[in-house]
Every structure is written in C-alpha cells, then in structure tokens.
N, C-alpha and C positions, 0 to 999 in steps of 0.2 A: 655023537658027536656034531655041532652045526658046522656048517663052510664056510671060509672065511674066503673073501674076494681083495683082490687088490687090484685098483688103475693105476697101472703103472708106465714110467717114462724111465727103460734103464739108463738113460744119460744123464737121468737128475739124481746128486749124490742124497739128496732127502730120501727120495722113493727107494734107490740102492739101501741104504740106511733101514728103512723099516720093513721092507722084505727081507732084512737080514736080521731084524729085529723079531719079526715072524717066525722064522724058519730055528731063530734060538729058541723059541718057544713051543717049538716040535710041530709047527701048524706047519702045514703044506698047501698055501692060501691058491684060488685058481686066481691064475694071474692075465690080468685084460690088459692089453698095449694099447691103450686107447688111442695112441695117434695113428695104431694102423685099424680098430677096429672102436671109433670113437660112438658114444650113446647117442642113441638118439632122444628127440625131446622129451618124451614122454619117461624114459631113464633117466635124465639128469632133472625131472624134476622129482622124482622119485629120490634120487638121490640128497636133492636139496634139504627135503625134508626130514630126511634119515640124518643128515646132518643138522637139522635144530637151522636151518638158514635161512632166513627170511626172504632175503632177493637173491636172484640168479648171481648181482655183482659180487655179492659176497664170495662164492666160485669162481671169479673169475683173475687170472693174471693179467691187472692191468697196466703193467710194465712192456708186456709183448707189442712188437710193434701192429700188429695187425689190431692189438686196442684203439692205436693212437692212430693209424690209416683207415677203418673202419668209422673212426669219429664217437666210437660207442661211450664216453665220456658224457655224452650230451644226451645219451638214448636214455628215456625210463620206463619205457613198455618191457613189461619181464619177457613176455615171448620173442621180443626183438632180439633179447640180452642170449637169450635160451640158445634161438636158431643162430646165433653167434657162432658161440660155443661148439654147436653142431658141426657147423661149416667151418670152423676153425678149433680142433681140438687143442692145438697149442694155448688157445686161452684159458683151458680148465685147469686149477689148482690142482696137483698132486702132490703125491698119492693117495688115495680115498681106499680107506679099507671100509669092507661091509662084512657081518655077523649080522647074521639075523635080520631082525629090521632097524638096526643098530649102525651107524657109519662114523667114522672119527676121519681127522684131514692128517695125515701125518709130517705137519709142523708145527713141534717138535715131533721125531718119531714114535715118541714114549707117550704122546694124544693117543694110540691108539690102544695102548694098553687099557685103558676105560673102559675098552666094547669085548674087549676079550674075555 
C-alpha cells in the first residue's frame, strides 16, 4: 500500500477533520506539522504541481495577517510568493494530503478521497 502524508495543523478544524477521515478509512498517514517543519521551496513547487495549481497564490491563505503586512497581493513573482510561504508557513493553505504523485487540499475534507 502506498503511504499517505498530511501537512497538518492540529489547531485547524478542517485539518483535524481530514486527519480523522483518513483514520476512519484505516489509514495511518505520516503527519507533518508544517508550522513546526515547513516545506522548503522545492517541496512547495512539487506540492503545487501535485495539486494541479498554476500559481503559488492558489495555495496561500490570503486572509492571514502576514499576507497583508508583506504586501503579497501586489507580488507577481512566483519565486517570491513561494519564499514568503517558506518564511511564513501560516500562509500555506491546509491540510494537504499526498499519496504517491497526487495531492489534494482538504477543503472540504472529503476532497482528499479523490486521491485515495
């Protein structure tokens, strides 16, 4: 069986619901608390590709304070957006579930079932 990984924030209800959904399916995912160990730029690029996202902005939490204070709404450079997420992992939307070469955002949690 292929392993499953979740980029998880235990304080987020959607992240907790997604983890519970995986466990209800009998899966024991590798849990990455991304606020403690954020993905680097290369890992974020891979995640964006696996998620089928065309821009890093699609993976950003645009309502976070850091988004406003860093002026990211005006930034168009992808590398700069990715660097902001690496430096400020709260900007990364969650949860992200990865299985093999595919990934899904758990918003809503049931959306991750498509890759399982």
